[in-house]
N, C-alpha and C positions, 0 to 999 in steps of 0.2 A: 504494500500500500504506500503510494507516494504522497508527498506533501502537495497540497493545493495552494498555489500562489494567490493571495488575496489582494496584492498590490499590483498596480498597473505599471509596467516597466518604464514607460516614457513620461509618466506624470509625477509631480512632486508627491511625496508620501501623504501630505495633508489632503490633496485632491483625491487620492485613492481612498483614504479613510472616509472622506466626505461622501464619495460615491457609494461606498459600502453602507454608510449610515442611511443614505436615501433608500437603498435597496431593502434594507432591513427595517425601514420606517422608524428609525431612532430620532426622536424630536431634537431639534437644533440645540436647545439649552442643555439637554442631557449629553449630546455628542460633544459639545464644547467642554463641558465639565470633565467628562471621561478622558478626552484627549489631553487637556491641560494637566490633569492629575497624573496620568500615566507618563506623559512626556517629562514632567518634572521629576517624578520618581525614578525614571530610567535615564535621566540626563540627556534627553533627545530633543529638547525644545528647538535647538538651532538646526537640527537635521530635518525637521518637518517640511521644509520648503525646498529641499533638494530632490532632484529626480531620483526615483527608486534605483535606477541603474547605477547611480553613483554611491549607493550605500552598500555596506557590507551586509550580506544576508545570512551570515553565520555559517557559510559553507566553506569547507577548506580542504 
């Protein structure tokens, strides 16, 4: 069983997350709260606006 990629390669991570929030009908205030909380917890805030292709996906 392989991993299913939820982020779109050419979009910034935030745009991919926003698209998934729309697909799963997560209200905007809840989406913003979750993203900010997790980004701060994982020290990823500055990475949210980089294209996914420029991020390390933890494969090696």
